[in-house]
N, C-alpha and C positions, 0 to 999 in steps of 0.2 A: 690152459691156464685158468679157465673160468672157475674151477673148483678152488684153486689157490686164492683167487681174487675174492671169492665168496667167504672163504675162511678168514682172510685178513680183515675184510669188512666187519665180520662178526667178532673179531678180537680187539677192535678199537677200545681204548680205555683199559688195557691190560695193566696188571700190577706186578712188576718183576723187580727184584733186588739183585744186584750184581756187585762184586768186588774185583777190581782189576789192578795189576801192577806190572812191571816195576820201573820201566825206563822213562825217559823224557828228553826230547830234543827240541831245540829251536831250529827249525828248518828254513833255510834261505833257498827259495826256488830260483834257479838260474838258467838263462838261455845263453848260449855261446854264439857270438857274432860270426857269420860267414862273410858277408859284405855289408859295409855301412854306406848308405846313400848320403846321409847328412847327419846333423847332430841328433835328430829325432827319429830317423828311420833306418832300419837295417833288416837284412834277412838273416835268419839263424841257421846254424849248422843243423840239418834236419834229422840225421840218423847217427847212431853210435858208430856204425861202420865208417861213415864219412869223417867223423871226429877221429877215429882210430887212424885213418889214412893220413889225416893232417898231422897227427902226432908222429906217425912213422916217417913222414917226409922230413921231419925236423931232426931226425937222428944224425948225430955228428955235426949238426949245425945249431940252429936255435929257432924259436918261433915265438910269436906273441898272439895270444887268444884273448879277446875281450869277453868279460863276463858281464851280463846285464841281470841285475837282481830284479826279478819280477814280483816276488811276494815273500814276506817273512811270516811264517805260520807255526802253529804248534806241530810238533813232530814226535816220532817214536811210535813203535807198534802199539804200546799200551795206551798213550793218550789219543792217538787217532782212532783206535778201536773204541775207546771209551767215549770219545766225543760223538762218534756215530751212534752208539747205543743211547747216549743221552738225548740226541736229536730224535730218536725213536720213542722216547718217553720212559726209558728205564731209570729207576732210582739207583744211582751208581755211586760207589765209594772208590776213590782212586788212591793208591799207595805208590809213591815212587819219587822220581827225580824232576820236580817241577820248580825248584828254586828254594834256597834256604839262606837267610831267615825269611825272605819274602818270595812269594810266588812270582815267577817271571811274567811280564805283561801278556805274552802270547797265550798263556794258559788261563788267564783270569776269566775270560768268557765261559770256558768249560767249567772252571771252579765255581763260578756263580750259579751254574745250573746243576752241579753235582750235589748228591746227598751229603757227602763229606769228602774232604781232601786231607791226606796225610803226606805232606811233602817233606821227605827225609833228607834229601841232598840236592845239590845244584844240578840243573839240566846240562846235558851235553849239547853239541852243535853239529849241524850237517849242512854242507853245500850240496844241494840236490840238482845235478845237471840234467835237465829235462830234454828229451828228444822225442820225435814222433814214434819211435819204435821201442822206447824204454827209458831208463834213467840210470845214472851213475851217482851213487851216494858217497860223498867224500866226508867221512865222519871224524869228529874230534871228541873222543870218548873218555878222556882221563877222569872226569868228575864221577863217572859211573862206578869207578873202583871203590868209592867211599861207601857203597851200599853193601854191607856185610849182613850176615844173619843176626848178629848182635844189634846192629843199628836198626834193622827191620823189626826185630822182636821188641826192642825197647821203645821204638817209635810208635808201636801199636799197643803198648801196655802189657806185653807178655803173652805167653801161650794161651792163657784162659781168655783174654780179651780177643785175640785173633780167632780162637775157636767160636766165640760168641758171634763175631761178625760173619764168619763163614756159615754158621748154623742158620743165620737169618737170610742167607742168599740163595738164589736159584742157580747162579753160576759164579765160579771163582776162576780168574784167569791170571796167568803168569807169563808175560810176554818178553821177547827179545833176550833169549838165553845167550846168544852169540856175543853180544856186546856188554852184557852184565858179567863181569869177571867172577863174581861170587854167587851167581844164580844157582849153580848146583849145590853149593853150601846152604843157600836159603831153602832150596827144595828139601835137602836132607833134614834141616831143622824143622821144617813143617811136618815132614813124614814122622820124625822121631818124637817131637814135642807137642804138636798140635793135632795131628790125625787121631791119636788115641783119645782125645778129649771131645771129638765130634760126635754128634748124635747119629744113631743108625736110623736113617729115614726110610720109609717104605719105598719112596721114589728117590733114588740117589740124585743129588745135585750134579750139575755139569762142571767139569774143570777143563778149561781151554788153554792149550800151550802153543806158542809160536816160537820156533827156533831162530828165525831171522837170519838166513844165509850163513850157515856154519862153516863155510869153506876155509876160513882162516883158523879154525880150531882143529886140534889134532883128532885123529880117528878115535883114540882112547877116550878123550874128553866127550866126544859126541856119543860114543857108545854108552858111557856112564850116564849121560843126560837122558837118553831115551829109555834106559833101564829104570832110572828114577821116575820118569813119567809113568811107567807101568805100575809103580808102587802106589800111585794115587788111586788106582782103579778100585781098591777095596772100599773106599768111602765115597767115591765119585764115579760118574760116567765120564771117563777121560777122553778128550778129543785132541788130537795133534793135527794142526793145520800147516801144510807145506805148499810151496810152489813147485813147479815142475823140476827146476834144478835141484831143489832140496830133497825131493823124494828119492832121487837116484843116489844122493850122498848118504841118506839114512839107510837105504837098501844095502849099499856097499858095506857099511860098518856092521850091519846085521847078518852079513853073509848071504844075502839074497842074490841069486843068479839072475842077471838081467839078460834075457834072451833077445836075439835079433828078431824083429817082427815089425809090421807097420806101426806107425807111431801110436795110434789109439790102442791097438792090441798090446803093444809093449808097455804102455802106461798102465793099462788095466791089470795085466799080469803082475807088474811090479807092485802096484798098490795092494792088490789082494794078498800077495805073499808077504809083503812088509807088514801089513795089518795083522796077519797071523803071528808073525814073530814078535810084534810089539805087545800083543795080549791086552789091548785096550778096547774100549767101546767103539771108537770111531777114528779112522784116518781119513782126513779130507785133504784133497790136493786141488790147487787151482792153477792150471796153465793159463796163458794169456787169453785164449779164446774160449775157454770152457772151465768146468769144475766137475769134480767127481768125488765119491767117498765110498768107503767100505764100512759097513755096519753089520755085525753078525756075520752071516755067511753070504751076504748079498753085496753087489756092486751097483752103484748108481752113477749116471753121468748126464750132463746137460751142456749144450752149447750156449754161450752167453751172447748178449747183444753187443757184438764187437763194435768198437768205435775206431775208425780209421785215423782220425785226427783229434786226439783227446786234448782237452784244455789242461788237464792235470793228471799225471799218473802216479806221483808220489802219494802213497796212502791208498791206492786202489785195492791192493790185497787186504789191507786192514779193514776196509769197508766191506769187502766180500766176506771176510770173517765175521764182521758184526751182523750181517744179514743171516748168515748160516747159523750163528750162535743164537740169535733171536728166534729164528725158526725152530730150532731144537728146544729152546726154553718155552716156546708157545705150543709145543707138542705137534708141530707139523711133521709130516713124514720126511724121510731123507731127501727125496727128489724135490719136494716143495721147499725144504730148507736150502737146498742147492740153488733153486730158482730164485728165492729171496736173496741169496748171497750174490749171484751174478747180476741181479737187477739193482741191488744196492751199489755195487761197483760200477755198473753201467751208467747209473744216474750220476755218480760221483765224477767220473772222468769227463762227462759231458758238461757238468755244471760247476766243477771245482768246489763242490761242497757236498756234505752228507745230506741225504734226504730225510724229511720227516716221514712219519708213517703214512700220512695221506699222500705225500708226494710219491713214495715208492709204489703205492697202490695205483696211482694214475700212470706212473711209468710202465708198470706191468701191463696195464690196459692198453697203452700205446704200443708196447712191444707185441702184444697179442694181435693187435690190428695190423702190424707190420709197418708202423709209423716211426720206428727208431732204427 
């Protein structure tokens, strides 16, 4: 990791512009009570499996589970990704669902640090049930239905204005396809009306996409979405970021045969073949304990600094995405970008906040020494 540390030290004070959209959630982080000792003390239900058992035992009967609100924070793939990039020092424009006519208070610290904010609709809400082995996101999404292509286009001043913003950016990101009912329509609008107006740059900018758990969407919708992502490749170097569950969902709709094999080999084979079918610059996948990507004809993987008892897991994947995207924008190689990604996530779950650039460098140094 010494080469990466040296590169990052030399890249302090970088100047990068990025534009990200489109979702926005007010996240309430919740612990579920297992046993309460008194009014101030309780033990929480530690795992999703134990929560599931408690629910199952109530079938045909009833039960009462106490929820303790631990924190209310900004949420959504786009805002968490953006907040992490802003902490790193990126000049960032956000477009999406942060509140209308006024920005919701949880987003105001991010808005104060952003280069510009275009808040087009009201934020959605999430009850994030946190466990030691993962999270269950209980979402209230109806406000997101208000963000159509026409609202997006008019909110940014039309195709020419959108093209100008993108032309000035190193990375353009469109996050949370699953929960944004009109995201495919927005992507089609961008492809048809904005991409023809973009400059042809010698080094194409990056475009980052996050589907965000597409299980509830139909196979036809998902197939259409990933095909649309492929159409951005002409003007961008397109990156699709997925978790381990999502890679197999995408592989299935693309007709990729997932062969039985040890987990690491199964993942590698699926990522490589899915990447070929997508026809994009990069497919990046982040299981809980590692991260991998396919770029060109090569496959890269790294184990992360796994945390047995995280302070916060909601947003861990978005923080990993921020580190990977930043690494790519800083011209780090794929393995270095993956390392920066898992380090960003590793810091976040231990500290319940996104790191600064100096903090992630120190974290990587500690990881390299075996101190995390």
